[in-house]
C-alpha positions, 0 to 999 in steps of 0.5 A: 476814620482820619481827621480831615486835614485843614489848609492851616494843618497843610501848611504847618506840615511843611512849616520847614519849608518855608521862605522869611516872607511866607513864615512872617505871613503865617504867624501873621495870620495864626495872630490873628486867628488867635485875637479872634478867639480870644474875641469869643471868649471873652465875649461870652457871659459864661467865665471860662478857665483852664485849670491843671490838675492842681487847680492852677489857672492857666487860662481865664477869659475876661467873665471868668476874671471879673466873677473870680475876681483875678488879674490877668498877671497873675494867671498862670499862678494864681489858685482855684482853691483861692478863688473859691473858697471851699471848692476843694473842700466839696470836690474832697480834695485834700491840700497838694491832691490833684483831681481826677479825670470825672465830670464835676459840677458844683453849686458855690456862694462867692462873696469877693469879689461880690457877692453873687451864686455861681454853677461851675462845671469841671471837666478833663480836656482830652485829645492829643497834648500837644494842642495847647501848651501849658508848660508841658501840663499834662492834665488840663480842666476845663472850668466853665461858670455860670452867674445862678444868682438870679435862678439862685434867688428866684428858685421857689419861683422857679420849682413852683411854675406853672408847667411844674407844678400841674404836673407835679399835681397830676402826678400826685394825683396818679399816685394817690389813685394807686392806693384805691386797687391796693386797698383792694388788694390788700383785703383780698388778701385778707381774705384769703389768709382767714379762709386758708386758715379754715382749711387743713393743713399742709405742706399745699396751705403752708405754701398759700400761707407763705406766699400770701403773706409775701404778697402782703409784704410787696403791696406794703413796700409800694404803699410806702414808695407811694408815701414817699413820693407823694411827700418829696414833691408837696414841696414845705417849710422843714421842720429843721431840728439837730439829728444825726445823719445816720439815723435817717439813712439807716432808714432809707436802707433797710427799707431798701434792703431786699430791693438791693438783696433781688439785684445783687447790690452790696452796701458798705457805709463808712463811719467816723468817728465824730457823728454826721450832726447837723440841723435839718428836718428828718423825713425831709432827709429820708426824701433825698437819700431815698432819691438819691439812693434810687438813681444809685441801685437803677444805675448800677448791674449786679455786683453792683457796690454803693459805699456812703461815707461822711466827711467834715471840714470847718464849715460843713458836713459831706455826705457821699454815696458813690455808685458803681453804675454808668455814669452820667455823660459829660452831655447830660451833667448840666442837665441833672437838675432839669425836671422832667430830664432822665436818660431811663426809659421809665424815669420821671426825673424828678428824683435830682430836682426833688434833692436839690429843693430840700437841700437848698432849704437846709441851706446846702447843696448836692454836688455830682461827681461821674466818669461814665462806665466808673461811676457817680458820687452824689455828695450832699453837703449841710452847715454844721450845726454850730453854722447858722444857715439862711433859707431863700426868701419866696 
């Protein structure tokens, strides 16, 4: 369907035929519309920037200049990476490397010009190259910055709100009740095994024994899923020890081995020469990895690939989970951490909220980069063992 042409479009289409007076009126009209848009952008509490692929800031409204400590005279030369230290490393970009055309979400702690926590959404600007003229810059991105200091500091109160707590308790009760029929199934499978042993051994008996064995293994797997779920929804202070993240990761991948095989999904683990050693609660790390991998697996079709790798910088250890799934839309990205928000028919919408809570309790954060029909990268960022982390007060 062709784009509807506005009255201003029609005037601009015949600009070559306008006389001096009409050109002056058009210029004044454009100036008024630009001033109106500037006023709107500078009134909003959200920070809005436009950057190029290398991070150079070409536009910044009043709120973003205040949050990032950028002066108006520096627009066009200032680098976003210098204004928000740690952002480039969190995005996995080397110096001089350009941004990819995916959508990204990050939480960053700023210390200048004042200490605050901000949430950033970075989205590519699609459409007509001529809509915005930034010195013929091809790749442009809009950066939306929200001040979440109050939300961050009251995180425990937010997560343990009456609504969330009551539904989590309900979920825990349902999970607990599932254990009763599973126990009954286990008992009857044991009885079947005993009776089969009394039967005359033959091909049919062996097949039945193999079927009973598979049923018992699947019941055990369901028990494990319930235990993981119950453990995940019970907020508790982490039992911090020095651990190698590869160890709980290996446990979770082993737990998922059968399902990955059944779905035809392959796993590639890229382990660097330096082990990802951090101060963390081993069991809570397993819960975080469990939820991240579960989301990745459910987003992929047979033949998909899950890639897990680690990387480091001076301050942090990063664990990246990349899937070749359907990706997350721009409209859904800001809501992925909201409880009970899910695009899956059978999903609960609690998985990433739980991961975010665990990472915050460990002084780290979770970042998401996604492109529809390409896949999603979930980055878990941990403070290095040598760097003490500060837990949020309840």
